[in-house]
Each structure stands twice: as structure tokens, then as C-alpha cells.
N, C-alpha and C positions, 0 to 999 in steps of 0.2 A: 504493500500500500504506500502511495506517495502523498497521502493526504492525512491530516489529523482533523477529525471532526470535533470542534470545540466551540461551545457557545452558539451552536446552531449554524456554524459556517465551516467550510472545508478549507484548511490551511495547508498550502503546499509545503511538503517537508523535504523537497529537493533543493539543491543549491540554486542560487540565482547568479548566473554568469553571463555577461554580455547581453542582458535582457532576456535570456532563455532559462528555463528550468532544466537542470542537468542532474541526473541521479548517479549515485555511487553504487558500486557492486555490493558494498556492505552498509548496514544500517545499525543504529543503536536505539534503545528504548528511552523515550522521554516520559518521566513520571510526574504526576502532580503531588507536591508535598502535602496537600490538604488531606488526602486519603490514600496516597500511594497508587492511585489508579493510573493505567497507561493512557497517555495522551496521543502517542503516535510513534511511528518508526521513522527516525531521522537519518537522512543520508550522512554517511561517515566519510568525510573528505580527507584527502591526503595530498601528497606532492602533485599528483596529476591534476586534481581539481584546482589546487592553488596556482599551478602554472597557467591553466586556462584563464583563471580569474585575473591574474596579474597581467597577462597578455591582453585581455579584453580591456582592462583599465588603462594600460599603456597605449593601446590603439585609440581609445576615446579621449586621451588627455589633450592632444593639440587643439581639437575643436572646442572642448570644454574651456580650456584656458583662454582661447581666443574670444570667447563670448564677453569677457570682461565682467566686472562686478555687477553692472546693471543687467546684463543679459542673464547671468546666473541668478541674480537676485529675483527676477520675475518668476523663474521656475521654482526657486526655493520658497518664495512667499506662497506660491500655490501649494507646495508640499506641506507647509505649515498649516494652511487652511484645511487640507485634507486630514491631517492628524486631528485637528479640532473637530472636524465633522465625524470622525470615527472614534471619539474618546470612549464611548460606551463599549464598543467592540474591543478596542485595545486594552481597556481597563480590565474587562472580564477575562480576556485571554491571558493577560499578564498575571492576574491573581491566581488563576488555575495553574499556571506554569511555575510561578515562583513563591506563591503562598503569602505575599504581602497583602495588606488590607485593601479591599475593593474600594472602600470610601476614599482612601488616600489616593489610589490610582485615578479615580474619577475626578476628584476635586483639585489635586495638586500635581501628581506625577505626570500624567499624560498631557495636561495643559502645559506643563513645564517642558515636555519634549517638543511641543510645537513652538514654544517660546525660544528654545535653543536654536532651532532652525531659523526662525524669523530674526532673532537678535543678531546672529552672526552675518546673515545676509545683509541686514541693514547696516551693520558696522562696516562691512567691506565697502558698501556704497557711499556711506556718509561720514564715517568717523575715522577710517583708517588713513591717517595722514601724519606728516611731521612738518613743522615749519621749515622753510628753506633757511639756510644760514650761510654767511659769507666767510671765506678764508682768503685773506690778502686779495680781495677783489673778485675771487672766484665764488660761484654759487654752487652749494651742495643741495641736491634734491634726493630725498629718500623715497624709495618705492618698494612694494612687496610683490614679488613675482611668483606665480605658481611653481611648485617644486617638482611635481610628478605624481607618482602613485603612493598613496598613504595606506599603510597597513594598520588597522584598528582592531585591537583585541580587548573585549569588554567583559565586565563581570556580570554575575547573576543576581545581585541584590537589588538592583533597579535597572533591569536590562535595557529597555528602550530609552529611558531618560538619560542614562549614562552613555549609551551609544550615540544619541543625538548631540550630546555635549562635545563629542569628537567629530561626528559627521558634519555638524553645522559649520564649524570653522574650516574644516578640511575642504568641503565642497565650495564654500564661499571664497576661499583663498584661490580656487581654481585647480585644486588637486582632484584626482579621481581616487576612488576608495575601494579597498577590499576589506570587508568586515568579517572577522571571525568572532561570533558571539560565544558566550559561555555555553558549554555543551549541555548544562542542566536547564537552560532557559532559551531555547532557540526560536520559539513561535512568534514573538512580537517582531523579531528581525525579518521573518518571512513576510509578515503582513506589511511591514514598512517597505520592503522591496517592491511589493505590488503598488504601493502608493507612489513610489518614485516614477513608475511608468505612467500612472494616471496623471501625475503632475507634469508630464512631458519631459522629464529628465532623460537625455539620450542614453541608449543602451551602452553599457560598458562603463558609464560614469560611476555607477554604484553597483557593487557586487557583494554577494554573501556566500561564504563557504562554511558549512557546519562541520563539526567534528571536535576532536580532542586536541588539547594543547600539545601533547607529545607527537602528534601526527600533523594535522593541518596547521596548528600554531607554529610548530618547528619549521615546517616548509616555508611558511609565510615570512617569518622573521629572518630566515637565512637567504631569502630570494635576492638575487643581485639587482633586480629591477625595481626594488622598493626604495623610495626616496625618504620616507618618514615612517617611524614605528611609534605608535602611541598605545600604551598598555596600562590598564587598571587592574590591580590584583595583588598578589603576595610578593614579598621580598625574595623568597627562593626562586619563584618563576621569573622575576625580573632579572635575576642574576643569569639565568639560562638565556634569556632574550638578549641581554647585554653582550654575552659571549658571541651569540650568533650575529648580532648587529656589528660587532667589532670587525669581523672579517671583511665586511663591505663598507666600513666606516659610515653606517647608516645612522643619522641622528635619531635619538630616542627621547620620548617623554614618558615618565613613569609617575603614576599616582598609586602609592603603595599602602602598606599597612599603617595602623595607628594603635597606640595604647595611651590615649590622651587623658590628661588629668582634668578633674573638675575640682577647683580649689574653693573652699568655703572658709572665709576669714571671720574673725571674732566680731567684726562690725557688719556682718552680712544680715540681710533680711532672711531669716531662716525659713519662712514660708515659701519665699521665692526660691531659695536654695533647694529645698526639698522637692519643689515642683520641677525644677530644672534637672535634678538628679534622677527623678523617676522617668523623665523624658529620654534618658539614655537607654531605656529598654525598647525604644521605638524599633519597629521592623524586626522584632524578636532579637534585638541586639546585633543584627546583621547590617551595621552601618560603620563604615571606616572611621567616621569623625567622632563617634561616641566617646564621651568622657567616662571611661570605664573604671578609672582610678579616682575614687572620691577621697580627696584629702581635706580633712576638717580640723580647724583649730581645736585643740584639746578643751578649751574653755566652753565651747558650744557643741561638743561632740554628742553628748547625751541627748539634749533637746532636739538636735538635728536628726539623730538616728530615730528618735521616736516619731518625729513628723514624717521622715522618709518612709518608715515602715507602715505608718498609717495610710499613706497614699499608695505605696507599692502593693499592699495587700488588696487594694480595690481594683487592681488591674484585672480585666477580664480577658482570659485566654480562650481562644476557640476558633471556629471556622472563620477565616478572613473575609468571607462573603457576607457575614452577618454585620449589620450596621453598628451594633453595640459591642463588637469585638475590639479589643485594644491591641492585642498582639496575636499573631498566628503561629504557624509551625516553623521549624528550621527547614532549610532548603532541600536536604537530601540525607539519606541514611548515613552516608560517609561523613558528612559534616556533623550530623547529630552525634555520632559516636565520638567524633573529635572533641566536641564540647563536653560530652559526658566524661571523657577521659581526663580532661583538664580538671574538672570538679572532683572526680574520684581521687585523683592524685593529690589534690589539695587536702581532701579529707584524710587520706592516708598519712600525709605529712603533719597532721595535727591542726590544720586551719579550722577556724570556727565558722561553720555555715549557719547563719542565723535566719535565713529565709531561702526557700526553694531547695536547690541542690540535687534535683532528680527530675526524671521525666514526669509529665502530668499523667498519673495513672487513670484518671477519669476519661481523658481524651485519647490516650494511647498514641500510637504512631510517632510522629516527629515533633511532638509538643514538649518542650523543655521548660520547666517552671522558671519564672524570674528569680534569680539567685543573688544573694548578697553574702560575700565572704568578709568577715570582720577581722581586721588587724593581721593579715597574713604576713609571713616572712617577707621582708622587702626585696629579697633576692630570689624569691620563688618564681616559678614560671607563670603562675596565675597573676602575678604582678607585672612581670616583664614581657610576656609574650601575648600576641593578639589572639584572643579566644574567638572573637567574632560570633558571639551568642549573647543570650540574656544573663550575663554574669558580670556583676560589678564587685569591686573590692573597696572597702572603706578603711582608711588609715588616718592617724592623727599626727599633728605637728604642733610645736610650741612656739616657733619663731618664723618670721618671713624667710629667713635664710634656709631653715630646714625645709620649709614648704617648697622653695624654689629648687633645692637640691633633689627633693623627691620628685617634683614635677618633671625636671629635666633629666631624671636618672635612668631613662631607658634609651634604647637605640632609635626610638621613633621621635618624630616631631611634626605630626600632622596638624593637630589642633589642640586647643585648651579652652576651658571655661573658667572664668573668674567671677566669684560672687562676693561683692564687697559693698558696703554702704558709704564708702569714702572715695570720692573720685581721684584725689591725689594718690591715695594708697593704691588704688586699682591701677593707675597709670604707672606707678613705680614697679608694680609686680609685672605688668605686661611687657615692660621694657626688658625684663630679665628672663622671660620665658622663651624657650626655643620651640617655635611652632609656626606653621604657615598661616594658620587662621586662629585668632583668639576672639572669643565672645565674652563680653563683660555684662553680667546680669541678663543674659539672653542665651539662646542656643539656636543654631541652624538658620540664622538669618543670612541669606545668600543673595548676591547681586552679580549678574554676569559681567558687569563692568570691572569687578574686583579681581585681583590675582588670586588663584587658588592652587595650592600644591603643598608639598611637605618638605620639611627640613630633615637633616640626617638621613636615615634609611626609609623615611616616609615618601621619598620620591625625588625626581629630577625634573626641573622645569616648572612652569606655571601656566595655568589655563585661565581664560577670561579676557575680554576686551582685546586690546592689541597684543597682549602676551600670547594669546592663541595663534595669532597670525605670524608673530615672530617665529613660531615653531613650524607651522605648516607651510609657510612661504619662504622663498629666498629673499632676504632683505638686501636691497641694493642701494648703493650710494653713487650717484652720477654727478661729477664735478664739471661745471661749465666755466670755461675761461672767458674773460671779457674781450679777448683778442681773437683775431682771425676770421671774424664774420664779414661777409661781403654785402649782405643786405642792410 
């Protein structure tokens, strides 16, 4: 079967290459994390399919680049409109495929996917510029030229939204694209491919190859005709990609793991702090930005913990299609076992599990209870490694210096949350935190104009606004002399 029948529609499970659907000899099974039901058999691509996709993208590149920002923008605006027209379908399919909340997909995630496409198309047309400047009477003019074929490898926790975060600037910059979506969540990428054709985007400009990282992903990142590689995922996988890219000196952009701190100071509004801390369980903890290490000043630790537990125990876990569900399942049995392993090892080492700590017996399947580990060993893996599940750790500190040492004490530096009632105090703390994004008295406020990325092993490069185009384009400086002109 080359179709997955989901939400009343047939979704093609073959690759999308050069505007055509192409099947592989082998397939793999796509499961819904909600109930482990089979959604479809997905084509399992490898080197042969990647070669076809890259060559299709390479052939389509000159004409797509020649359209210019305005020509590309018209088609991308139409694509954004089509995403908005299909929000209900996309939201339902994505929820079945990755287990995230349907209400979130409807109200935020899918509209954001459309926004990603529209924003970067508009930025290329109207915002991508740099003032000319003079050097000894010579004029410098900065421009952004299309670079070629972009390889995009995207994660499963917000499949379409995070894919369009890369697709939008890549296509707007004039690149053509080969997308390798996460193998656990392929369906929305297939629907998106259909929308590109409906929008009038020429065949070969956008291509999708399904499959596993060790097969399709490895062939894609090692391909000599790839001009850019953008990857969101784990540090170990990024290292493999970096080795492959090095052979061709292919530029890479990595958005990697996080083990972010949420710092609660003695001057904090504890109601706000507790609310923000509980929000870290969003998407069943499968959010790279989550502040999973809650660091609390010892003077307010007890009342904060009480307020936190009061809120956290009200979280409703269940079917993500239900409107009143707060968090759903984990993505896959392999990932569920990984989370369970982290928690079990923490228990065995003597850590205090004061909430959750096991699968939800009432729901069964892939539902892991929201978990709080109290005062674990600072050097233990539950503190230093990314669990990527509904598992938070709470530790205490006595001074700002100790808080900063703890906050900056992992190999990651993706994000941080600071809760303080004193602006000057908060500003002093943020100056000394190592993180790509810091939220003060808030969480998950994102603007596509802002740079986004990680410090240390949380990534390489920045996305957002012109930063995205600095990666996907070849930035050129042309210097004009005041001499030699005949007209």
C-alpha cells in the first residue's frame, strides 16, 4: 500500500521527487503514539532515492533562483495560504502521527507553519538589505545570492512547524530543498509536498525522501551536490553529520539539545514561578527549550515546591485529541523506554522522586507521568543529560554565584528562564548566563525576527530574520570604484 488513510483522507507514503511520487523497494511501519495503531507503510529511502532527489533539486535550482525574491514570494505566499486553508486536516494528521495536542496544532502550531513560510518570503522581498557604505570613495553593496541545494533534516516533536522554519528561508533565499523528515512522523511532510504543487511551486524545487537517518540521512549529508545542511536533533547525530559534511566542506546549521535551567530567585513572584515551571511539561516534555532544571533559592524552596506540586498534580494526561487534555503520550516505544531508563537509574542511585516516576498505569501505552526529581546529585545524568520527556529536576542554591555556576554547569546552552521581581537583579543574572535565548518572567515567547540557536553543544549558527539568510544564501560584497565609468 502506498497510501495511509488518516482522518478521512489518503496520504501518499511514497517519496516526493521532482514533482513525482516514487516508491522504494522497502517500507517501514508508521505508528500512532496515541494507541500504537498502524498509520501506514512508508517508503524507506536510501542512497538511490537521495541521488534522484538531489539531482531533481539541482536541475530546478537555476530557474528557481532566477525568479528573484518577488517571483518566489508570490508562490510562497500562496503556499502559506494553502496551509491556513488546511489547518484542520494538518492538525489532525499531525496529532495522530506525533501525539501532540490537537488544540495546540489547531490554534498555534499549524498557523505558525504558515507564518514561517509567509514571514521569510516577505523578509526576502522587503527586509533583506544592508546599507551601502563607503571605503576611500568606493561603494560597498551587500547582497544575498542563492547557494544551491539545501538538505533539511527535521525532528519529530513539531514536525511540520519545525520543517517550515527551515523550508521558508531556504526557498525564499532561492535555494531548492531536499527534506528528510523524522522517520517517526512522516505524514505532514507528504501533505505539505502536495500543497507545494497546488501552490504552483515548480517540480524539483521541493523534494521529500522518507527513511532512517543511518540510510537516507547519511546519503543526504554526504552528497557532494549539497550546498547547505540544516539539522535539528541530538548532539550525537550532529557529530555524525559534521563528519560527513567535512568531506565536502558543506556549511552546517545545527539546533541541538538542551538541558536548560529555570532559575527562581528569592525576590520572585512564586505564583508566576510555579506556573512557568509547570509549563515545562508542555508537549509531554518533548521540547528542546524546556527548563528542565528548576533551580530555586533555598529561602523560597519550600513554598515554591508546594505551589508547583499543587499545579502539577492538576495536569490532565490523556488522549491528545480531547480538548481538556494537557499532555499526551511520548512519541515512540524506543523513546518511552529511554525516558523510563533515565528515571529508573535515578531511583537506583538514590534520587528522591516526589511526583510521577513511572508510566501512567490507567492509560497504558506510551503515557509517562509528569515527574519531579528532588535534589539529585549535581553530576548525575538526570541533571546533565537531555531526557526529552516529562521529567524535571529541582535543586536549591544560596547565592547568585552558585545559581549561575549550576545554570551554566552542563555542556548545553540552548535556553534559560529567569524569574525575579527585581529588574536590575534579573539583568545582572542574564548577562552571566550562557544561553541562546533567555526568558525573564515568561516562557516560549518567540519572534521570527529574533536570532534563535544554542551556545556550547546546543548548536551552531542562528535562525531568524536575516540570520537565516546569512546561512542559506551566499553573502556577497560588491565594491564599486568611483573611477573608470564612461557614462
